[in-house]
C-alpha positions as CSV (number, residue, x, y, z in Angstrom):
1,M,-43.2,53.5,8.5
2,N,-45.3,53.7,11.7
3,F,-44.0,53.2,15.2
4,A,-45.1,49.5,15.6
5,A,-43.5,48.5,12.3
6,Q,-40.3,50.1,13.4
7,L,-40.4,48.3,16.7
8,F,-40.9,44.9,15.3
9,Y,-38.4,45.3,12.5
10,S,-35.7,46.6,14.9
11,R,-36.3,43.7,17.2
12,Y,-36.1,41.2,14.4
13,L,-32.8,42.8,13.2
14,S,-31.2,42.8,16.6
15,E,-32.0,39.1,17.2
16,R,-30.6,38.2,13.8
17,L,-27.4,40.1,14.5
18,E,-27.1,38.5,17.9
19,R,-27.3,35.0,16.3
20,L,-24.7,35.9,13.7
21,Y,-22.2,37.6,15.9
22,S,-22.7,35.7,19.2
23,P,-19.4,35.6,21.2
24,R,-17.2,32.5,21.0
25,P,-16.5,30.4,24.1
26,A,-13.5,31.3,26.1
27,L,-10.1,30.1,24.9
28,K,-8.1,27.7,26.9
29,D,-4.7,28.6,28.1
30,I,-3.0,26.4,25.6
31,E,-4.8,27.9,22.7
32,E,-3.5,30.9,20.8
33,N,-5.4,34.2,21.7
34,D,-7.0,35.8,18.6
35,P,-7.0,39.5,18.8
36,F,-10.1,39.6,16.5
37,W,-12.3,38.6,19.5
38,Q,-12.2,40.9,22.6
39,R,-13.3,40.2,26.1
40,E,-14.9,43.6,26.5
41,E,-18.3,44.0,25.0
42,L,-18.2,46.4,22.1
43,R,-21.2,47.9,20.4
44,L,-21.9,48.5,16.7
45,G,-21.3,52.2,17.0
46,P,-20.0,54.8,19.4
47,R,-21.7,54.6,22.8
48,E,-24.1,57.4,23.6
49,P,-23.6,59.4,26.8
50,G,-26.9,58.4,28.4
51,C,-26.8,54.7,27.4
52,S,-25.5,52.0,29.6
53,S,-24.2,48.7,28.5
54,K,-26.8,46.9,30.6
55,S,-29.8,48.7,29.2
56,G,-32.5,46.7,27.6
57,P,-33.4,46.5,24.0
58,F,-35.3,49.8,24.1
59,S,-34.1,53.3,25.0
60,N,-36.4,56.4,24.8
61,G,-38.8,54.6,22.6
62,T,-36.1,53.6,20.1
63,A,-34.4,50.3,19.5
64,G,-31.3,49.9,21.6
65,R,-28.1,48.7,20.1
66,R,-27.3,45.2,21.0
67,P,-23.9,44.4,22.2
68,T,-21.4,42.6,19.9
69,L,-17.9,41.3,20.3
70,I,-16.7,42.4,16.9
71,E,-14.4,45.4,16.8
72,P,-16.0,48.3,14.9
73,E,-13.1,48.7,12.5
74,R,-13.5,45.1,11.5
75,L,-17.2,45.5,10.5
76,K,-16.2,46.6,7.1
77,D,-15.4,43.0,6.4
78,F,-18.9,41.9,6.9
79,G,-20.9,45.0,5.7
80,E,-21.5,47.9,8.1
81,E,-25.1,48.4,9.4
82,E,-26.2,51.6,11.1
83,L,-29.4,52.2,13.0
84,L,-30.3,55.8,12.7
85,N,-33.7,56.9,14.2
86,G,-35.2,53.5,13.3
87,D,-33.8,53.6,9.8
88,V,-31.5,51.0,8.6
89,K,-28.8,51.8,6.1
90,F,-27.1,49.0,4.3
91,H,-23.8,49.1,2.6
92,E,-23.2,46.6,-0.1
93,S,-20.0,44.6,0.1
94,K,-18.4,43.3,-3.0
95,V,-16.6,39.9,-3.1
96,V,-13.3,40.3,-4.9
97,G,-12.3,37.2,-6.6
98,C,-9.0,35.5,-5.9
99,P,-6.1,36.7,-7.9
100,E,-5.4,34.6,-11.0
101,I,-2.7,32.0,-10.3
102,M,0.0,32.0,-12.9
103,L,1.3,28.5,-13.5
104,M,5.0,28.0,-14.1
105,E,6.1,26.7,-17.4
106,P,6.9,22.9,-17.3
107,P,10.5,22.0,-17.2
108,K,12.2,21.1,-20.4
109,T,12.4,17.4,-21.0
110,R,15.9,16.1,-21.1
111,R,17.2,13.4,-23.3
112,V,18.4,10.2,-21.8
113,S,21.9,10.9,-23.1
114,E,22.0,14.1,-21.0
115,F,21.7,12.2,-17.8
116,R,24.9,11.0,-16.1
117,I,24.6,7.2,-15.8
118,I,26.5,5.9,-12.8
119,P,27.2,2.2,-13.3
120,R,26.3,-0.1,-10.4
121,P,29.2,-2.0,-8.9
122,P,28.9,-5.6,-9.9
123,A,27.9,-8.0,-7.1
124,Q,30.9,-10.0,-5.8
125,Y,30.7,-13.7,-6.6
126,L,32.6,-14.7,-3.5
127,R,32.4,-12.4,-0.4
128,F,34.3,-12.7,2.8
129,E,31.0,-12.9,4.6
130,D,30.3,-16.2,2.7
131,I,33.7,-17.6,3.7
132,S,33.1,-16.6,7.4
133,A,29.7,-18.3,7.3
134,A,31.3,-21.4,5.8
135,A,33.9,-21.5,8.5
136,F,31.2,-21.4,11.2
137,R,29.1,-24.1,9.5
138,I,31.9,-26.6,9.0
139,L,33.5,-26.0,12.5
140,S,32.0,-29.2,14.0
141,G,32.7,-31.4,11.0
142,I,36.3,-30.4,9.9
143,Q,39.4,-30.4,12.1
144,K,41.6,-27.4,12.2
145,T,44.8,-28.5,10.5
146,P,48.2,-27.4,11.8
147,C,50.4,-24.8,10.1
148,T,53.9,-25.8,11.4
149,Y,57.4,-24.4,10.9
150,S,59.4,-26.5,8.4
151,R,63.0,-27.7,8.9
152,L,63.6,-26.8,5.3
153,S,63.5,-23.1,6.2
154,K,67.2,-22.6,6.9
155,Q,68.2,-24.6,3.8
156,Y,66.3,-22.3,1.5
157,G,66.7,-18.9,3.3
158,M,63.1,-18.2,4.3
159,E,60.6,-19.0,7.0
160,I,58.5,-21.8,5.6
161,Y,55.2,-22.7,7.3
162,L,53.4,-25.8,6.0
163,K,49.6,-25.8,6.1
164,K,49.0,-29.5,6.3
165,E,45.6,-29.9,4.7
166,H,46.5,-33.5,3.7
167,L,45.8,-34.5,7.4
168,H,42.0,-34.5,6.8
169,Y,40.2,-37.8,7.1
170,T,40.1,-38.3,3.3
171,G,43.6,-36.8,2.8
172,S,42.4,-33.8,0.9
173,V,41.6,-30.1,1.4
174,K,38.4,-30.6,-0.7
175,E,36.6,-31.8,2.4
176,R,36.1,-28.2,3.4
177,G,34.2,-27.2,0.2
178,V,32.3,-30.5,0.0
179,L,31.0,-30.3,3.6
180,Y,29.7,-26.7,3.2
181,L,28.2,-27.7,-0.2
182,L,26.3,-30.6,1.3
183,T,25.0,-28.7,4.3
184,S,23.8,-26.0,2.0
185,L,21.5,-28.4,0.1
186,P,17.7,-28.2,0.7
187,Q,16.3,-30.7,3.1
188,E,14.3,-32.4,0.4
189,Q,17.4,-33.0,-1.7
190,Q,19.3,-34.3,1.3
191,R,16.6,-36.9,1.8
192,K,16.8,-38.0,-1.9
193,G,20.6,-38.3,-2.0
194,V,23.6,-37.4,-4.2
195,I,25.6,-39.3,-6.8
196,V,29.2,-38.9,-8.0
197,A,31.1,-40.6,-10.9
198,A,34.8,-39.8,-10.7
199,D,37.7,-41.4,-8.9
200,C,39.2,-38.2,-7.3
201,N,39.6,-36.4,-4.0
202,F,36.3,-34.6,-4.5
203,S,34.3,-37.9,-4.8
204,M,36.1,-39.3,-1.7
205,A,35.1,-36.2,0.3
206,V,31.5,-36.5,-0.9
207,A,31.3,-40.2,0.0
208,H,32.6,-39.6,3.5
209,H,30.7,-36.5,4.5
210,A,27.4,-37.5,2.9
211,V,27.4,-40.6,5.0
212,E,28.3,-38.5,8.1
213,L,25.3,-36.2,7.4
214,K,23.0,-39.3,6.7
215,I,22.6,-38.3,3.1
216,P,22.3,-41.3,0.7
217,V,25.3,-41.3,-1.6
218,F,26.1,-43.4,-4.7
219,V,29.4,-43.8,-6.4
220,I,29.6,-44.9,-10.0
221,M,33.0,-46.2,-11.0
222,P,34.3,-47.7,-14.3
223,S,35.6,-51.2,-14.2
224,C,39.2,-50.1,-14.7
225,C,39.2,-48.5,-11.2
226,S,41.6,-50.2,-8.8
227,S,40.3,-52.5,-6.1
228,P,41.9,-50.5,-3.2
229,R,40.1,-47.4,-4.3
230,L,36.8,-49.2,-4.5
231,R,37.3,-50.6,-1.1
232,T,38.0,-47.1,0.2
233,Y,34.7,-45.8,-1.0
234,R,32.9,-48.8,0.5
235,D,34.7,-48.3,3.8
236,Y,33.3,-44.7,3.9
237,G,29.8,-46.1,3.7
238,A,28.9,-45.2,0.1
239,M,27.0,-47.4,-2.3
240,V,29.5,-48.3,-5.0
241,I,28.4,-49.4,-8.5
242,S,30.8,-50.5,-11.2
243,Y,29.6,-49.5,-14.7
244,G,31.3,-49.1,-18.1
245,S,34.8,-49.4,-19.1
246,T,35.7,-45.7,-19.1
247,G,35.0,-42.7,-17.0
248,H,32.7,-41.3,-19.7
249,D,30.4,-44.3,-19.5
250,S,30.2,-44.1,-15.7
251,R,29.4,-40.3,-15.8
252,N,26.6,-40.8,-18.4
253,H,25.1,-43.6,-16.3
254,A,25.3,-41.4,-13.1
255,R,23.4,-38.6,-14.9
256,H,20.8,-41.0,-16.1
257,L,20.3,-42.4,-12.5
258,A,20.1,-38.9,-11.1
259,K,17.4,-37.8,-13.6
260,D,15.3,-40.9,-13.0
261,N,15.5,-41.1,-9.2
262,G,15.9,-37.4,-8.2
263,Y,19.5,-37.7,-7.0
264,L,21.7,-34.6,-7.3
265,Y,24.7,-35.3,-9.6
266,L,27.8,-33.6,-8.0
267,E,31.0,-32.8,-9.8
268,E,33.7,-30.4,-8.9
269,D,32.7,-27.0,-10.1
270,E,33.0,-23.3,-9.2
271,S,29.8,-23.0,-7.1
272,A,29.9,-20.2,-4.5
273,A,29.3,-22.6,-1.6
274,Y,32.2,-24.9,-2.7
275,L,34.6,-22.0,-3.1
276,A,33.5,-20.5,0.2
277,G,34.3,-23.7,2.0
278,L,37.8,-23.9,0.4
279,G,38.4,-20.3,1.3
280,T,38.4,-21.1,5.0
281,V,42.0,-22.3,4.5
282,G,43.0,-18.7,4.1
283,M,41.3,-17.6,7.3
284,E,43.1,-20.3,9.3
285,I,46.5,-19.4,7.8
286,Y,46.1,-15.8,8.6
287,E,45.2,-16.7,12.2
288,Q,48.0,-19.2,12.7
289,V,50.9,-17.3,11.1
290,P,51.3,-13.7,12.3
291,K,53.1,-11.2,10.2
292,L,52.7,-13.3,7.1
293,D,54.4,-12.1,3.8
294,A,53.2,-14.6,1.2
295,V,51.0,-17.7,0.6
296,V,51.9,-20.3,-2.0
297,V,48.8,-22.3,-3.1
298,P,48.6,-25.2,-5.6
299,A,46.3,-24.3,-8.4
300,A,45.3,-27.8,-9.5
301,G,41.8,-29.2,-10.0
302,Q,39.2,-26.5,-10.6
303,Y,41.4,-23.8,-9.1
304,G,38.9,-23.3,-6.4
305,L,41.4,-23.6,-3.6
306,L,43.5,-20.8,-5.1
307,A,40.5,-18.5,-5.7
308,G,38.9,-19.1,-2.3
309,T,42.2,-18.7,-0.3
310,A,43.1,-15.5,-2.2
311,A,39.7,-14.0,-1.5
312,A,40.1,-14.6,2.3
313,I,43.7,-13.5,2.5
314,K,43.3,-10.3,0.4
315,H,40.3,-9.3,2.5
316,L,42.2,-9.7,5.8
317,N,45.4,-8.1,4.5
318,S,45.8,-6.9,0.9
319,Q,49.6,-6.6,1.4
320,I,50.1,-10.4,1.6
321,L,51.2,-12.0,-1.7
322,V,49.2,-14.8,-3.1
323,I,51.1,-17.1,-5.5
324,G,49.5,-19.9,-7.5
325,V,51.5,-22.9,-8.7
326,E,50.3,-25.3,-11.4
327,P,52.0,-28.2,-13.3
328,E,54.2,-27.4,-16.3
329,G,52.4,-30.0,-18.4
330,F,49.0,-28.3,-17.9
331,P,49.4,-24.5,-17.4
332,L,45.7,-23.7,-17.8
333,L,45.5,-20.7,-15.6
334,L,48.8,-19.2,-16.8
335,Q,47.8,-19.4,-20.4
336,S,44.3,-18.0,-19.6
337,L,45.8,-15.0,-17.9
338,K,48.0,-14.3,-21.0
339,T,45.0,-14.4,-23.3
340,D,42.8,-12.6,-20.7
341,C,40.0,-15.2,-21.0
342,P,39.5,-18.7,-19.6
343,I,40.8,-21.4,-22.0
344,K,38.5,-24.3,-22.5
345,D,40.9,-26.8,-24.2
346,M,44.6,-26.8,-23.6
347,H,45.4,-29.7,-26.1
348,S,47.9,-31.0,-23.6
349,Y,47.5,-33.6,-20.9
350,P,49.6,-34.1,-17.8
351,N,50.8,-37.5,-16.5
352,K,47.5,-39.2,-15.7
353,K,49.0,-41.2,-12.8
354,L,50.5,-38.1,-11.1
355,Y,47.8,-35.6,-11.8
356,G,44.6,-37.6,-12.0
357,D,42.5,-34.8,-10.7
358,L,43.5,-32.6,-13.6
359,M,42.0,-34.8,-16.3
360,E,39.0,-33.4,-18.0
361,R,38.9,-30.3,-15.9
362,S,38.3,-26.7,-17.1
363,L,38.7,-23.2,-15.7
364,G,35.4,-21.5,-14.9
365,A,34.7,-17.8,-15.7
366,N,34.1,-16.8,-12.0
367,T,37.2,-18.6,-10.8
368,F,39.2,-17.0,-13.5
369,E,38.0,-13.5,-12.6
370,L,38.8,-14.1,-8.9
371,A,42.3,-15.3,-9.8
372,K,42.9,-12.5,-12.2
373,K,41.9,-9.9,-9.6
374,L,43.4,-11.4,-6.4
375,V,46.3,-13.6,-7.3
376,D,49.6,-11.7,-7.6
377,K,51.7,-14.3,-9.5
378,V,51.1,-17.7,-11.2
379,I,54.0,-20.0,-12.0
380,S,54.4,-23.5,-13.3
381,V,56.6,-26.3,-12.0
382,S,58.0,-29.3,-13.7
383,E,57.1,-32.9,-12.9
384,E,60.7,-33.5,-11.8
385,A,60.5,-30.6,-9.2
386,S,57.3,-32.0,-7.8
387,L,58.8,-35.5,-7.4
388,V,61.9,-34.1,-5.6
389,A,59.5,-32.1,-3.3
390,M,57.7,-35.3,-2.5
391,L,61.1,-36.8,-1.5
392,R,61.8,-33.7,0.8
393,F,58.5,-34.2,2.5
394,Q,59.4,-37.8,3.4
395,E,62.9,-36.9,4.5
396,F,62.3,-33.7,6.5
397,E,58.6,-33.7,7.4
398,R,58.1,-37.5,7.8
399,S,54.9,-37.4,5.7
400,T,53.9,-38.7,2.4
401,V,52.1,-36.4,0.0
402,D,51.1,-36.6,-3.7
403,T,52.4,-34.5,-6.5
404,E,49.6,-32.0,-6.3
405,G,50.2,-31.4,-2.6
406,A,53.9,-31.0,-3.2
407,M,53.7,-28.4,-6.0
408,G,53.8,-25.4,-3.6
409,L,57.0,-26.5,-2.0
410,A,58.4,-27.6,-5.4
411,A,58.3,-24.0,-6.6
412,I,60.5,-22.9,-3.7
413,L,62.9,-25.9,-4.1
414,A,63.3,-25.1,-7.8
415,G,64.3,-21.5,-7.1
416,Q,61.4,-20.0,-8.9
417,L,60.5,-17.6,-6.0
418,P,63.7,-15.7,-5.2
419,E,61.7,-12.6,-4.1
420,L,60.6,-14.6,-1.0
421,R,64.0,-15.0,0.5
422,G,64.1,-13.7,4.0
423,K,60.3,-13.6,4.3
424,K,57.7,-15.5,6.1
425,V,55.9,-17.8,3.7
426,A,53.0,-20.2,4.2
427,V,52.7,-23.2,1.8
428,V,49.4,-25.1,1.4
429,V,49.9,-28.9,1.3
430,S,46.6,-29.8,-0.4
431,S,46.4,-33.6,-0.6
432,A,48.1,-37.0,0.0
433,N,46.1,-39.5,-2.0
434,M,48.4,-41.8,-3.9
435,E,48.5,-45.5,-4.1
436,L,51.4,-47.2,-2.4
437,E,53.0,-48.7,-5.6
438,L,52.9,-45.3,-7.3
439,V,54.5,-43.7,-4.2
440,R,57.4,-46.2,-4.4
441,Q,57.9,-45.5,-8.1
442,C,57.9,-41.7,-7.5
443,V,60.4,-42.0,-4.7
444,D,62.8,-44.1,-6.9
445,R,62.5,-41.6,-9.7
446,A,63.0,-38.6,-7.3
447,L,66.2,-40.2,-6.0
448,V,67.6,-40.3,-9.5
449,L,66.5,-36.8,-10.2
450,D,68.2,-35.6,-7.0
451,D,71.5,-37.3,-8.0
452,R,71.2,-39.7,-5.1
453,V,70.9,-42.8,-7.3
454,G,73.2,-43.3,-10.2
455,K,73.7,-46.0,-12.8
456,F,76.9,-46.7,-14.7
457,S,78.5,-49.4,-16.8
458,V,82.2,-50.3,-17.0
459,L,84.3,-52.9,-18.8
460,L,86.2,-55.2,-16.5
461,G,88.6,-58.0,-17.3
462,E,87.7,-61.6,-16.7
463,W,90.7,-62.0,-14.4
464,P,89.9,-63.0,-10.9
465,G,89.6,-60.1,-8.5
466,D,88.6,-57.4,-11.0
467,M,85.0,-57.4,-9.8
468,A,86.1,-57.5,-6.2
469,K,88.3,-54.5,-6.7
470,L,85.3,-52.4,-8.0
471,L,83.1,-53.5,-5.1
472,D,85.9,-52.6,-2.7
473,V,86.2,-49.1,-4.1
474,L,82.4,-48.6,-3.6
475,S,82.6,-50.0,-0.1
476,R,85.5,-47.6,1.0
477,E,83.5,-44.6,-0.3
478,D,80.4,-45.7,1.7
479,I,78.3,-46.2,-1.4
480,R,75.2,-48.4,-1.3
481,L,75.0,-50.9,-4.1
482,L,71.4,-51.4,-5.2
483,D,71.9,-53.6,-8.2
484,V,74.6,-55.2,-10.3
485,C,74.6,-57.0,-13.6
486,H,77.5,-58.9,-15.2
487,R,77.4,-59.5,-18.9
488,K,79.7,-61.1,-21.4
489,H,80.5,-58.6,-24.2
490,S,80.2,-59.9,-27.8
491,D,82.6,-57.5,-29.5
492,K,85.7,-59.2,-30.8
493,S,87.9,-56.3,-29.8
494,D,86.8,-56.8,-26.2
495,F,86.8,-60.6,-26.3
496,F,88.3,-61.0,-22.8
497,K,86.2,-58.2,-21.3
498,A,82.9,-58.2,-19.4
499,K,80.4,-55.4,-19.1
500,V,79.3,-54.7,-15.5
501,E,76.3,-52.4,-14.8
502,C,75.8,-51.1,-11.3
503,V,73.1,-49.0,-9.6
504,V,74.4,-47.2,-6.6
505,E,72.9,-44.8,-4.0
506,T,74.7,-41.9,-2.4
507,R,73.9,-39.7,0.6
508,D,73.7,-36.4,-1.3
509,K,74.9,-34.6,-4.4
510,T,78.3,-33.9,-3.0
511,Q,79.1,-37.6,-2.4
512,S,77.7,-38.4,-5.9
513,A,80.1,-35.9,-7.5
514,Q,83.0,-37.3,-5.6
515,L,82.1,-40.9,-6.7
516,R,81.9,-39.8,-10.3
517,K,85.3,-38.1,-10.2
518,M,87.0,-41.1,-8.6
519,L,85.5,-43.7,-10.9
520,N,86.3,-41.7,-14.1
521,E,89.9,-41.5,-13.1
522,R,90.2,-45.3,-12.2
523,Y,88.1,-46.6,-15.1
524,P,88.4,-44.7,-18.4
525,S,85.8,-46.9,-20.1
526,I,83.1,-46.0,-17.5
527,C,79.8,-44.7,-19.0
528,W,77.2,-43.0,-16.8
529,L,73.7,-43.5,-17.9
530,D,71.4,-40.5,-18.3
531,R,68.6,-39.9,-15.9
């Protein structure tokens, strides 16, 4: 190669190397310093003694070595180039392929049975948060009923506090559940209206609060419903329609009207909103009675009051006992707990006049599960004990309640809760809706059951003064004579005798026992009539 060719080739090669290995811009302070790039200009080879770093591209007729910023020991990564007397020596660089990546074996598939299945806890049907929301919602429409100390406490050896839910406007605790149920309805349904078809505390609460909320309400009643009850519904502001001769006819007609006109047919059930409203009773009791030991709740109707109250009480204090009381003639919950499933048909019916709300009722599955989990004890009381409890309410509490409202106190009066002696007990008085004539009959019957009213018959001679002597004995003993009947006896052996029947009233059982003893001694022929 001649000199000119060497010159141009060296120039071309130096310019190419300059473009390839031109220095990078200076790094900022915040950037990391790469030791690969050096500030000092380094050459491709060792510097010759007579050569300066500022020399031009030519030196002694040979191509000068252009400066580079690459360290000489790193040139092996790019292929080392040497310029020796104009000759160029190339070293081939081999590209070594990446090492083969060994993939891991896939994990073994596991059967479904090998996995541990953790069951999800079931969602609670009635939460305390629902009861709290109901208490806030009904605050403006429901009054807070008192829970007062009873004068019967000393007589029965325990601190008895009566939660007087019968003081609501319609005389029933069911106002709480009904109001929250109505306020939870969609706006469209509230504009269309609701309809009920049963003469009970639930229907009365619906009629009253639906009118207060400006919701159209219709009440379908059979023709056998009493006039005072129909007048009560009309006074609340409901549209009352008489249809059919039985409750079954009126209910079918109500469902037909609801389907055709878009009304919502309401009947007492175990809906979550209804139970949450009833559960607010438990919250108020816990707030009003500190250091409470037990709560006695009547378990009549759909048992919603018992389930809701138990849910609230057990959340606030699980140590408080919750005791349910139901009538002896219809122990639906008690029998369901024994069989561990809700019973649909009891094949027994209580007194329709005394327990009207129990007729054609059933125990729901959700209510049963709540009662099974939260209620500590369920007992049944007799009809006689409930009537005597009604009498105690009138005498000691100056209030009139019905048999359903008196069941809680009846359990204490009958001595069925001896474990509560010396403890602080709250008793829920749920309702007081009973017609006046029926109240009078119940009081008369309760006086007889309580040995306060007695009836006896005695044979007296027809001589003048015999009748006066008997009345004089009753007067000296301070006995009130309610009725007397004088009859001629037809038996020949007692031809000159007359049968006298008397109905008397005493102050208490002690006076009644003294009267019996005295009359048995004076008149051997006396006969006391059974209760």
